[in-house]
N, C-alpha and C positions, 0 to 999 in steps of 0.2 A: 818729128818722125816717131811713130809708134812701133814698138817692138813686141812681137807676140810669138809664143811657142805653144804647140799643141802636143799633148802627151797621152799615150796609151801604154799598153803592156809591152808589146814587142816592136812597135813602130813599123808595122807592115800592113795594117788594115785601116784603123780609124784615124790615127794621127796623121799619116801621110795623105789621106783623103782631105783632112782639114787643111793641111799645108798646101796641097795642090789647089784646092778651091780658093783659099785665101790668096795665093799667088795669082791665080786667074782674076780674081776680083781686084787685086792690087793693080794689075795692069788695066783692067776695064775702067776703074774709077780713078786712075792716076794717084794712088794713095802714097806711094813712096815709103811703105812700111818695111820693116825687117821681119821676115817670117821664117819659121823653122818648125821642125817636129822632132820628137824623141820618144824613146820607150823607157819605162822604168826598169825593164830587164835587159840583159845583154844577149838574148837568144839569137838575134838576127842582125847584129852590127855589121854594116857594110853591104847588106843585101838590099835588093830592090823590093818595093812593096809586093805583096801577094799578087800573083798573076790575075786573080779574080778581081781584086781591088783595082788594078791597072785597067782591066778590060771594062769594068763598070764605069770608071771615071771617064775613059775614052768615049764610051757611048754617050756620056753626058757633056762632052766637049772639054774635058780637063785632062791634061797630059801629066801623068805621074812618073813616066819612064826615067827622068833624070834623078829622081829622089833615091836616097840610100839611107837605111836605118842607122841610127846611132842611139846611144844610151844617154839619158838625162844626167847632167852633171851639176854639182853644186854651183859652179861658175855661171850656170844659166840663170840663177836668181839675180845676179848682177847685170847680165846682158839683156834680159827681157823685162818689159814693163808688166806684162801679164802672162800667166801660165795657165792655159786652159786644159784641163784633164777630162778624160772621157768617162770615167766611172769612179765610184767611191774608193775602190782599192788603189787606183792610180793616185787619187787625191791623198789618201793616207800615206802612200809610199813617197810621194813628193814632199809632203809636209815633214816627214821624218828627216829629210835632208836639209830643211830650212834651219838657219841659225838664229834668225831674229823674227820678231813679230812683223816687221816690214816685209820680209821675205814670205812669211806665211800668208800675209794679206794679198799677195800677188796671185795666189793659187785659187782657181775657181772651176767648178764643173761647167763644161761648155754649154750645156743646155740651159743653165741659169740665165744665159743671154736671152733666150726665148721665153723662159718661164721662171722669172726671178724667185729665188729662195725655195724652189721645189726640189732641188737636188736630183733631178732626173738624170739618168745615165744614158749614154750612147751605147746601145747593145753591141757586143762583139760578134761580128758576122762570121768569124773564122770557121766555125763548125756548121754553118748554115749553108743555104743555097743562094742562088742568084738574087732572089727577092730580098734576102737579108742584106746583101751588099747594096742593093738599090735603096732599101729603106734607110740604111746608115748614110748613104750619100745624100739623100734628100733631107734628113735631119741636120746633118752637118752643113749642107748648103744653106739652109734657112738660118742657122745660127751665124755662119760666116757672113752671109749677106747683111744681116742686121748689124754685125760688127762693122762691116765696110761702110754702111750708111750712117750709123750713129757714132762710130769710133769706140775706143776702149775707155771704159769708165772705172 
């Protein structure tokens, strides 16, 4: 069984989209993975994803309504095989919490799944419009679908 967590800043836009998509693909492909998401900041702990994120995901057939924001914890390094972050700031913030090289090696930018070693970032749609939420959904969908098909390496 593979265990994966997706991390962004507040855990209300990008990382819950990734969690929801991966949960959807987990069911679709009978993967039996452990999937979660978290934020590096504690701004929204206990809150549902952003309403625009929920609406966009719903239009794409993914239900995010049960998800609630939480903050990334050092224990997550032990619980998860891979930690996929959405941007370089998240990457840096998560690495600061790592205690070992093994833990640091678990952390990767999500879009490196699609474009290895390019360190492309998933843009934060929070201050954008509907098209920004759709763009993020499609980027994250593509990365998660590749993970579902190829597994975590």
